[in-house]
N, C-alpha and C positions, 0 to 999 in steps of 0.2 A: 769479472774484472779483466779478463784477457782481451776483451774487445777494445779497450781504450788505447793500448799501444798500436793496434792495427788502425784505429781511427786517426791517431797522430801521424802515422806513416802515410795514410791516405791523404790527409790534409797537407802534409809536406810535399807529397808527390803532385797534388793539384796545384800547389804554389809554384812548383817548378814549371809545370805546363803553362800556367798563366803568366808567371813572372818573367821567364826568360825572353819571350818576344816583346813584352811591354817595356822592359828595362833598356831595350835598344832604341826606344823612342826618346825624344828630347823635348823639353819645354811644354808648350801647350798640347802637343800631341800625346805626351805621357799623361798629362792631367785628364785629357778627354778619354784616354784608354782606361784609366783607373776609375773614372765615373761610369763608363759604358759597360765594363765587365760585370760589376755587381748588379747593374740594372738588367742586363741580359739574363743573369742567373735568376733574378727575381721573376722575370716574365717566363722563363723556362719552368720554374717551379710552379707557377700558376697554370701554365699550359698543360703540364703533365700531372693533371689532377688525380689520376688513378694511382700514381706512384707517391706523390707528396701530399695529397689532399689539399692542394692549393693554399689559400690563405688560412685555412683551418689548422694546418700543420698535422704532424704525425702524432697519434694518440699513443700514450705509454701507460701501461698498467702500473698502478702504484704498489710497489713492493719495497718497503723500507729496508735499507741496509747499505753498507759501503759498496757491495758488489754492483748495485744498481745506481749508486750515487744519488739515492733518494732517502730523505730522513723525514720523520714525522714532526720534528721541531726544527727551528732555525739555529739552535745552539751548535750542533755539529758543523753546520755551514760556516759559522764564525771561526771555528778551530781549523777547518779545512782551508778556508780562504786565508787565514793567517799563516798557515804552513806554506801555502802556495806563494804568498807574498814574500816570506822569508827565502823560499827557493828562488824566486825571481830576483830578489835583491842580491842574493849570493851569486847568481849567474851574472848579473849586471856588474857586480864588483869584480868578478873574475875577468869579464870582458874588458872592463875599464883598465885593468892592470896587465893587459896582454898586448901583443903585437897587433891583434885584430882591431883594437881601438885606434891605433895609429893609422891603419888602413882606412877605417871609417872616417876619421878626421881629414885625411888627405883627399878622399873622394868628396867629402862635403865642401872643402875649401875650393878645390879646383879639379874637376874630373879629368880634364885633358892633361894637366900636369901629373896627376896621379897615374894615368895610363902611360905617360912618357917615362915615369919612374919605374915602370914594370908591374904596377898594381892593376889587376883585372877588375875594373869597376863593376861590370855586370855580375861577376862571380860574388863579389863582396856585398853588393846590393841584394843579391839573391839570398845570401847567408842571413843578412839582417831581416829580410822579409820572412824567411822560413822560421827564424827564431820568434818573431812576433806572432806568426800564425800558430805556432805550437802553443804559445801561452794563451792565445785566443781560443784555440781548440780545447784547452783544459778548462778555462773559466767560462766559456760560453754555455756548455751544458749545465754547469752549476748554477748559472744565472737563470736559465730556463726552469730548472728544478725548484729554485727558491721562489720564483714568481708563480709557478704552478702550485706550490705549497700554500701560498697566500690565497689562491683562488679556491682551494678546497675548504676553507673555513666557512662556517655558516654565515650567511649575510646578516649584517646587523641592521636593525631598524633605524638606529641613529644615523647611519651613513647612507640611508636610502638604498640599501641592498648592495652597496659596493664596498670593497676593502679600501684601506688607506692608500694602497699603491696606485689606484686609478686617479686620484685627485690630490692636489697639493695640500688641501685642507683636510683635516681629519673629520670635519663636519659633514663631508659628503657633497654630492653634486648639487642638490637642491639648495642647501643653505649657502654654499660658497657662491653659487650663481646669483642667488637672491642678494647676498651681501655685496657682490661686485656691481650689480645693477643699481642697488640702493646708494652706493657711494658715488655714482656718476652724477 
C-alpha cells in the first residue's frame, strides 16, 4: 500500500514537468500541445517495448486484497469508488467555498485581467491540473483492475466468448452484428 503515495507524487511531478511549459502557450498552440503530448507518450510506450510491453501492457499477478487494489468480485470496487466519489465531492466543496475558486473564476473569465490583479494564472492552472491528475491517478488503476477482473471470467458460449464489456449488447458480437445487418 505504500507505493500509491509515491505514484501520486510521481504523477504530480510529471504534471509539473509537462504542465508548466504548456500553460504558457495560448489559443491553438495550447490545444495542439495538449494533443501532441499524450500522442508522444503513446508512441514512446510502444517504442520502448522492453519496458512497457507496448500495446500489450504490463502484466500484473492477481493477488486479491486492498494492498494490491485487486478484488475477486466487483462489490469492493463499488464501495471504494463510492468512498473516492465522496472524497472528491468533499474536496470540490472545499475548493468551491475557498479563495481558490475566486482565482479559478477570475482566470476563466479573463486571464489578462486576473494577471493584472496579481493572480498568477500559470500557477493556478497548474494547481487545477495537478488536482485533476491526482484523481485520475487514483481512479485509473481501479478502472484497469475492474476491467481485468471482467476478463478473468470464463468465456460464455452465449456471448461468443466475449464478456459484456466488449460489446454494447449482452448478446455478444455475432448476434449484435447479425441484428444490425438485418435491420438495414
